[in-house]
C-alpha positions in Angstrom: 98.2 74.6 160.5 95.2 76.7 161.2 93.7 75.7 157.9 94.2 72.0 158.7 92.4 72.4 162.0 89.5 74.2 160.5 89.2 71.6 157.7 89.2 68.7 160.2 86.6 70.5 162.4 84.3 71.2 159.4 84.6 67.5 158.2 83.8 66.3 161.7 80.7 68.5 161.9 79.5 67.3 158.5 80.0 63.7 159.3 78.3 63.9 162.6 75.1 65.1 160.9 75.2 62.3 158.5 75.8 59.6 161.0 72.8 60.7 163.1 70.2 60.1 160.4 68.0 57.2 161.4 65.5 55.4 159.2 63.3 52.4 159.7 62.1 49.6 157.4 59.4 47.4 158.7 58.9 44.0 157.0 55.5 42.2 157.3 54.8 38.7 156.1 52.4 35.8 156.6 53.1 32.3 157.6 50.4 29.8 156.5 50.0 26.3 157.9 48.8 25.1 154.5 51.4 22.8 152.9 51.5 20.1 150.2 53.9 17.6 148.8 54.7 18.3 145.1 55.3 16.1 142.0 55.6 16.8 138.3 53.8 15.1 135.5 54.4 15.2 131.7 51.7 15.6 129.0 50.6 12.0 129.3 50.1 12.2 133.1 53.2 10.2 133.8 55.0 11.2 137.0 58.5 12.4 135.9 59.5 13.7 139.4 58.4 13.0 142.9 60.1 16.2 144.1 58.4 18.8 141.9 61.5 19.5 139.8 62.2 17.9 136.5 62.6 18.3 132.7 59.7 18.8 130.3 60.6 17.9 126.7 58.7 19.9 124.0 57.8 18.4 120.6 59.8 19.6 117.7 58.5 22.5 115.6 59.4 23.8 112.2 60.8 27.3 112.0 58.1 27.9 109.3 55.5 27.6 112.2 57.2 30.6 113.9 57.6 32.8 110.8 54.9 35.3 111.5 55.1 38.0 114.2 53.7 36.9 117.5 53.5 33.3 116.4 53.1 30.4 118.8 53.4 26.7 118.2 52.9 23.4 119.8 51.7 23.9 123.4 53.0 21.1 125.6 51.0 20.2 128.7 52.6 19.5 132.1 51.1 19.3 135.5 52.2 20.3 139.0 50.6 17.8 141.3 49.9 18.7 145.0 49.5 15.7 147.2 48.7 15.1 150.8 47.9 18.7 151.5 47.7 19.7 155.1 45.4 22.9 155.3 45.6 23.2 159.1 43.5 26.2 160.3 44.3 28.4 157.4 40.9 28.4 155.8 42.7 27.8 152.4 40.8 25.6 149.9 42.3 26.5 146.5 45.8 26.2 145.1 47.9 27.5 142.2 51.5 28.2 141.3 53.5 31.4 140.9 56.4 31.4 138.4 59.7 33.2 138.6 62.9 33.0 136.4 66.2 34.9 136.0 65.7 34.0 132.2 62.5 35.9 131.7 62.3 39.2 129.8 60.3 42.1 131.1 57.2 40.9 129.2 57.2 37.5 131.1 58.5 35.3 128.3 61.3 32.8 128.9 64.5 33.5 127.0 66.5 30.8 125.4 69.6 29.8 127.4 70.8 27.0 125.3 74.6 27.2 125.1 75.4 25.3 121.9 73.3 25.1 118.7 70.8 27.6 120.1 67.8 28.7 118.1 67.3 32.4 117.9 64.3 34.6 117.6 62.2 32.2 119.8 61.2 32.2 123.4 59.0 30.0 125.6 55.6 31.1 126.9 53.8 29.7 129.9 50.0 29.2 130.0 47.6 28.3 132.7 45.0 25.5 132.4 42.7 27.8 130.4 45.7 28.5 128.1 45.9 32.1 129.3 49.4 33.7 129.3 51.3 33.6 132.6 53.6 36.5 132.9 56.7 35.1 134.6 58.0 37.3 137.5 54.8 39.3 137.6 54.0 40.1 141.3 50.3 40.1 140.4 50.3 36.4 139.4 48.2 35.5 142.6 45.5 38.0 141.4 45.3 36.5 137.9 46.0 32.9 138.8 43.6 30.1 137.8 42.8 28.5 141.1 42.1 24.8 141.6 40.1 23.3 144.5 42.4 21.3 146.8 41.4 17.7 147.0 41.6 16.4 150.5 39.8 13.1 150.2 41.9 10.0 149.5 44.0 9.8 147.2 44.3 13.6 148.1 45.9 14.5 144.8 45.3 17.9 143.1 46.4 18.2 139.5 47.2 21.7 138.2 47.7 21.6 134.5 49.9 24.2 132.7 51.3 24.5 129.2 54.5 25.8 127.7 54.7 26.7 124.0 57.2 28.2 121.5 56.8 31.9 120.9 58.4 34.2 118.3 57.7 37.9 118.8 59.3 39.0 115.5 58.6 35.8 113.5 62.2 35.3 112.8 63.0 31.9 114.5 66.0 30.1 113.4 66.7 26.3 113.7 68.4 25.0 116.8 67.7 24.1 120.5 65.8 26.0 123.1 66.3 25.7 126.8 65.0 27.7 129.7 64.3 27.3 133.4 61.5 28.5 135.7 61.0 28.1 139.4 57.7 28.1 141.1 56.1 28.2 144.4 52.6 27.0 145.5 50.2 29.7 146.4 47.0 29.2 148.4 43.7 30.9 148.6 
């Protein structure tokens, strides 16, 4: 019985030390009054979505075009269109987009998520308007973004062109379909 009492007392003393440890996390953020409506355009400049979400169809490519290591093929242009931007008192005058995806690898390429008839050995690569690689999920995207001046005069439409292309790191692409998704948010400077 004495052993049980000492065990209970020792446990209580140990637990009381643990429960008194106090730490603090402080979160800091910024709320901007700059906002824009968003639409999505295809390579021809045709609006495919008035909500900013939609499907971009890539042109077909031969697996022979992706047979060399680090090969790329058929960049397809698409545009995110910011309309009716309200800049408020933010002092912001430029806009870009930051891309995120659960489908991206640690290098920033988009993995194939097609469920049936999927091509292998191929990923998708996002490019900015200067056709520089955009590393998806990279927190430094705002530092490396290609910024576009926000158009505020009528018709108040700012077109941000981007590209997506096929990419094969090993050069071993097989035939099949490729699908991937990316989300984005507008960033202001």
